[in-house]
OpenMM code with the backbone's topology and positions (N, CA, C; nanometers):
from openmm import Vec3, app, unit

residues = "MET ILE TYR LEU LYS ASN LYS ILE ASN ILE ILE ILE THR ILE ILE PRO ALA ILE ALA PHE THR ILE ILE SER LEU PRO TYR TRP TYR GLY TYR PHE PHE LEU SER ASP PRO PHE PHE PRO GLU ILE LYS TYR SER HIS LEU LEU ARG VAL GLU LEU TYR GLY THR ILE SER LEU LEU PHE TRP PHE VAL THR PHE PHE TYR TYR SER LYS TYR LYS MET GLN LYS ASN LYS LYS ASP ASN LEU".split()
positions = [
    Vec3(-1.2554, -0.0090, 2.3877),
    Vec3(-1.1299, 0.0634, 2.3695),
    Vec3(-1.0489, 0.0031, 2.2535),
    Vec3(-1.0412, -0.1308, 2.2495),
    Vec3(-0.9681, -0.1963, 2.1413),
    Vec3(-1.0376, -0.1704, 2.0085),
    Vec3(-1.1703, -0.1623, 2.0132),
    Vec3(-1.2502, -0.1343, 1.8944),
    Vec3(-1.2091, 0.0002, 1.8338),
    Vec3(-1.1976, 0.1019, 1.9159),
    Vec3(-1.1566, 0.2350, 1.8696),
    Vec3(-1.0102, 0.2367, 1.8267),
    Vec3(-0.9266, 0.1617, 1.8978),
    Vec3(-0.7847, 0.1560, 1.8644),
    Vec3(-0.7640, 0.0973, 1.7243),
    Vec3(-0.8371, -0.0081, 1.6906),
    Vec3(-0.8247, -0.0667, 1.5567),
    Vec3(-0.8752, 0.0280, 1.4499),
    Vec3(-0.9792, 0.1040, 1.4820),
    Vec3(-1.0298, 0.2035, 1.3875),
    Vec3(-0.9246, 0.3103, 1.3603),
    Vec3(-0.8558, 0.3548, 1.4636),
    Vec3(-0.7491, 0.4552, 1.4484),
    Vec3(-0.6316, 0.3957, 1.3716),
    Vec3(-0.5963, 0.2699, 1.3991),
    Vec3(-0.4865, 0.2045, 1.3274),
    Vec3(-0.5165, 0.1911, 1.1789),
    Vec3(-0.6423, 0.1662, 1.1445),
    Vec3(-0.6798, 0.1584, 1.0033),
    Vec3(-0.6555, 0.2922, 0.9353),
    Vec3(-0.6967, 0.3990, 0.9995),
    Vec3(-0.6783, 0.5324, 0.9423),
    Vec3(-0.5297, 0.5662, 0.9299),
    Vec3(-0.4524, 0.5319, 1.0323),
    Vec3(-0.3088, 0.5627, 1.0310),
    Vec3(-0.2362, 0.4844, 0.9221),
    Vec3(-0.2746, 0.3610, 0.8975),
    Vec3(-0.2021, 0.2806, 0.7991),
    Vec3(-0.2528, 0.2991, 0.6565),
    Vec3(-0.3761, 0.3441, 0.6388),
    Vec3(-0.4266, 0.3587, 0.5021),
    Vec3(-0.3708, 0.4843, 0.4355),
    Vec3(-0.3355, 0.5857, 0.5129),
    Vec3(-0.2814, 0.7090, 0.4537),
    Vec3(-0.1469, 0.6834, 0.3849),
    Vec3(-0.0472, 0.6204, 0.4504),
    Vec3(0.0762, 0.5917, 0.3762),
    Vec3(0.0582, 0.4886, 0.2653),
    Vec3(-0.0375, 0.3967, 0.2811),
    Vec3(-0.0620, 0.2985, 0.1744),
    Vec3(-0.1075, 0.3687, 0.0472),
    Vec3(-0.2003, 0.4599, 0.0610),
    Vec3(-0.2474, 0.5361, -0.0552),
    Vec3(-0.1369, 0.6248, -0.1091),
    Vec3(-0.0611, 0.6882, -0.0206),
    Vec3(0.0467, 0.7783, -0.0642),
    Vec3(0.1537, 0.7036, -0.1438),
    Vec3(0.2008, 0.5904, -0.0937),
    Vec3(0.3040, 0.5164, -0.1656),
    Vec3(0.2510, 0.4554, -0.2948),
    Vec3(0.1226, 0.4228, -0.2978),
    Vec3(0.0640, 0.3735, -0.4223),
    Vec3(0.0626, 0.4842, -0.5269),
    Vec3(0.0235, 0.6039, -0.4873),
    Vec3(0.0210, 0.7169, -0.5805),
    Vec3(0.1625, 0.7535, -0.6252),
    Vec3(0.2589, 0.7480, -0.5334),
    Vec3(0.3975, 0.7790, -0.5691),
    Vec3(0.4513, 0.6790, -0.6712),
    Vec3(0.4124, 0.5523, -0.6597),
    Vec3(0.4680, 0.4501, -0.7487),
    Vec3(0.4045, 0.4494, -0.8874),
    Vec3(0.2890, 0.5126, -0.9057),
    Vec3(0.2209, 0.5078, -1.0346),
    Vec3(0.3025, 0.5640, -1.1515),
    Vec3(0.3684, 0.6808, -1.1380),
    Vec3(0.4488, 0.7279, -1.2518),
    Vec3(0.5644, 0.6345, -1.2869),
    Vec3(0.6189, 0.5668, -1.1880),
    Vec3(0.7288, 0.4745, -1.2158),
    Vec3(0.6795, 0.3495, -1.2861),
    Vec3(0.5563, 0.3043, -1.2546),
    Vec3(0.4973, 0.1947, -1.3300),
    Vec3(0.4809, 0.2347, -1.4756),
    Vec3(0.4326, 0.3578, -1.4967),
    Vec3(0.4150, 0.4078, -1.6328),
    Vec3(0.5502, 0.4132, -1.7047),
    Vec3(0.6509, 0.4646, -1.6366),
    Vec3(0.7836, 0.4738, -1.6965),
    Vec3(0.8439, 0.3381, -1.7271),
    Vec3(0.8148, 0.2401, -1.6423),
    Vec3(0.8708, 0.1073, -1.6653),
    Vec3(0.8069, 0.0399, -1.7862),
    Vec3(0.6769, 0.0531, -1.8017),
    Vec3(0.6089, -0.0192, -1.9085),
    Vec3(0.6045, 0.0560, -2.0410),
    Vec3(0.6027, 0.1895, -2.0393),
    Vec3(0.5791, 0.2633, -2.1629),
    Vec3(0.6970, 0.3469, -2.2104),
    Vec3(0.7971, 0.3654, -2.1277),
    Vec3(0.9124, 0.4452, -2.1687),
    Vec3(1.0356, 0.3585, -2.1892),
    Vec3(1.0184, 0.2434, -2.2473),
    Vec3(1.1315, 0.1545, -2.2674),
    Vec3(1.2077, 0.1975, -2.3933),
    Vec3(1.3287, 0.2398, -2.3739),
    Vec3(1.4149, 0.2833, -2.4843),
    Vec3(1.5262, 0.1805, -2.4992),
    Vec3(1.5375, 0.1172, -2.6145),
    Vec3(1.6398, 0.0128, -2.6292),
    Vec3(1.7828, 0.0671, -2.6238),
    Vec3(1.8006, 0.1968, -2.6494),
    Vec3(1.9353, 0.2539, -2.6475),
    Vec3(1.9779, 0.2987, -2.5079),
    Vec3(1.8796, 0.3188, -2.4190),
    Vec3(1.9102, 0.3597, -2.2820),
    Vec3(1.8381, 0.2672, -2.1836),
    Vec3(1.8864, 0.1449, -2.1672),
    Vec3(1.8161, 0.0504, -2.0774),
    Vec3(1.8272, 0.0896, -1.9304),
    Vec3(1.9241, 0.1760, -1.8959),
    Vec3(1.9367, 0.2135, -1.7554),
    Vec3(1.8179, 0.2963, -1.7078),
    Vec3(1.7474, 0.3619, -1.7998),
    Vec3(1.6278, 0.4366, -1.7614),
    Vec3(1.5207, 0.3379, -1.7141),
    Vec3(1.5019, 0.2312, -1.7890),
    Vec3(1.4030, 0.1308, -1.7513),
    Vec3(1.4437, 0.0621, -1.6206),
    Vec3(1.5737, 0.0386, -1.6031),
    Vec3(1.6209, -0.0267, -1.4815),
    Vec3(1.5981, 0.0626, -1.3598),
    Vec3(1.6230, 0.1936, -1.3735),
    Vec3(1.6016, 0.2827, -1.2592),
    Vec3(1.4532, 0.2912, -1.2236),
    Vec3(1.3652, 0.2871, -1.3255),
    Vec3(1.2224, 0.2856, -1.2968),
    Vec3(1.1829, 0.1549, -1.2282),
    Vec3(1.2439, 0.0446, -1.2688),
    Vec3(1.2133, -0.0838, -1.2070),
    Vec3(1.2530, -0.0841, -1.0595),
    Vec3(1.3681, -0.0246, -1.0265),
    Vec3(1.4094, -0.0191, -0.8865),
    Vec3(1.3107, 0.0606, -0.8027),
    Vec3(1.2635, 0.1717, -0.8577),
    Vec3(1.1670, 0.2528, -0.7826),
    Vec3(1.0314, 0.1827, -0.7728),
    Vec3(0.9927, 0.1127, -0.8785),
    Vec3(0.8680, 0.0357, -0.8735),
    Vec3(0.8772, -0.0694, -0.7638),
    Vec3(0.9895, -0.1394, -0.7572),
    Vec3(1.0056, -0.2420, -0.6540),
    Vec3(1.0059, -0.1802, -0.5145),
    Vec3(1.0750, -0.0679, -0.4979),
    Vec3(1.0833, -0.0039, -0.3661),
    Vec3(0.9476, 0.0470, -0.3206),
    Vec3(0.8870, 0.1344, -0.3995),
    Vec3(0.7595, 0.1931, -0.3582),
    Vec3(0.6467, 0.0912, -0.3609),
    Vec3(0.6518, -0.0024, -0.4543),
    Vec3(0.5500, -0.1070, -0.4588),
    Vec3(0.5554, -0.1968, -0.3364),
    Vec3(0.6748, -0.2326, -0.2933),
    Vec3(0.6896, -0.3172, -0.1745),
    Vec3(0.6418, -0.2441, -0.0495),
    Vec3(0.6780, -0.1172, -0.0372),
    Vec3(0.6352, -0.0398, 0.0795),
    Vec3(0.4830, -0.0254, 0.0806),
    Vec3(0.4244, 0.0053, -0.0356),
    Vec3(0.2793, 0.0229, -0.0385),
    Vec3(0.2073, -0.1092, -0.0103),
    Vec3(0.2591, -0.2216, -0.0635),
    Vec3(0.1970, -0.3509, -0.0332),
    Vec3(0.2043, -0.3841, 0.1153),
    Vec3(0.3163, -0.3505, 0.1773),
    Vec3(0.3299, -0.3730, 0.3204),
    Vec3(0.2226, -0.2960, 0.3977),
    Vec3(0.2059, -0.1681, 0.3637),
    Vec3(0.1038, -0.0891, 0.4324),
    Vec3(-0.0373, -0.1397, 0.4031),
    Vec3(-0.0634, -0.1861, 0.2787),
    Vec3(-0.1961, -0.2400, 0.2472),
    Vec3(-0.2228, -0.3672, 0.3271),
    Vec3(-0.1229, -0.4554, 0.3420),
    Vec3(-0.1424, -0.5776, 0.4207),
    Vec3(-0.1706, -0.5447, 0.5670),
    Vec3(-0.0969, -0.4495, 0.6220),
    Vec3(-0.1195, -0.4105, 0.7615),
    Vec3(-0.2584, -0.3490, 0.7765),
    Vec3(-0.2981, -0.2666, 0.6787),
    Vec3(-0.4314, -0.2059, 0.6836),
    Vec3(-0.5399, -0.3122, 0.6814),
    Vec3(-0.5280, -0.4113, 0.5927),
    Vec3(-0.6283, -0.5164, 0.5867),
    Vec3(-0.6271, -0.6044, 0.7110),
    Vec3(-0.5104, -0.6197, 0.7733),
    Vec3(-0.5028, -0.6934, 0.8994),
    Vec3(-0.5825, -0.6217, 1.0077),
    Vec3(-0.5603, -0.4904, 1.0217),
    Vec3(-0.6355, -0.4147, 1.1211),
    Vec3(-0.7842, -0.4097, 1.0869),
    Vec3(-0.8162, -0.4039, 0.9575),
    Vec3(-0.9566, -0.4019, 0.9176),
    Vec3(-1.0262, -0.5329, 0.9522),
    Vec3(-0.9563, -0.6441, 0.9325),
    Vec3(-1.0179, -0.7732, 0.9674),
    Vec3(-1.0376, -0.7847, 1.1186),
    Vec3(-0.9418, -0.7361, 1.1974),
    Vec3(-0.9595, -0.7356, 1.3425),
    Vec3(-1.0770, -0.6475, 1.3822),
    Vec3(-1.0887, -0.5328, 1.3176),
    Vec3(-1.1981, -0.4395, 1.3439),
    Vec3(-1.3336, -0.5046, 1.3123),
    Vec3(-1.3432, -0.5734, 1.1975),
    Vec3(-1.4686, -0.6372, 1.1590),
    Vec3(-1.5048, -0.7519, 1.2548),
    Vec3(-1.4028, -0.8292, 1.2968),
    Vec3(-1.4303, -0.9385, 1.3909),
    Vec3(-1.4819, -0.8843, 1.5233),
    Vec3(-1.4192, -0.7772, 1.5730),
    Vec3(-1.4630, -0.7205, 1.6999),
    Vec3(-1.5996, -0.6537, 1.6873),
    Vec3(-1.6260, -0.5947, 1.5705),
    Vec3(-1.7566, -0.5339, 1.5491),
    Vec3(-1.8652, -0.6416, 1.5456),
    Vec3(-1.8372, -0.7537, 1.4781),
    Vec3(-1.9340, -0.8640, 1.4750),
    Vec3(-1.9552, -0.9238, 1.6136),
    Vec3(-1.8464, -0.9364, 1.6908),
    Vec3(-1.8565, -0.9899, 1.8257),
    Vec3(-1.9392, -0.8963, 1.9135),
    Vec3(-1.9169, -0.7655, 1.8954),
    Vec3(-1.9901, -0.6667, 1.9738),
    Vec3(-2.1385, -0.6669, 1.9355),
    Vec3(-2.1688, -0.6832, 1.8066),
    Vec3(-2.3087, -0.6860, 1.7619),
    Vec3(-2.3806, -0.8119, 1.8073),
    Vec3(-2.3083, -0.9215, 1.8226),
    Vec3(-2.3702, -1.0474, 1.8634),
    Vec3(-2.4006, -1.0531, 2.0129),
    Vec3(-2.3383, -0.9657, 2.0894),
    Vec3(-2.3619, -0.9685, 2.2350),
    Vec3(-2.4906, -0.9051, 2.2729),
] * unit.nanometer
topology = app.Topology()
chain = topology.addChain("A")
for resn in residues:
    res = topology.addResidue(resn, chain)
    for name in ("N", "CA", "C"):
        topology.addAtom(name, app.Element.getBySymbol(name[0]), res)
């Protein structure tokens, strides 16, 4: 039962991780390539969004890898029995 629960948790957490990563990509592009010296507030607003969406996506990726490691440990334990 725990084996299936971790599998479901991986699926549930990887969807928002991918979504927030995709959402943050245009802001990364805007931060690095759209730097205008006359309008620095544009770069600053992109930086805020990069930090927000990047932090959220990293959080979901860490949780996903945590559940994946639990899943792999339980799968190895189950295979060894």
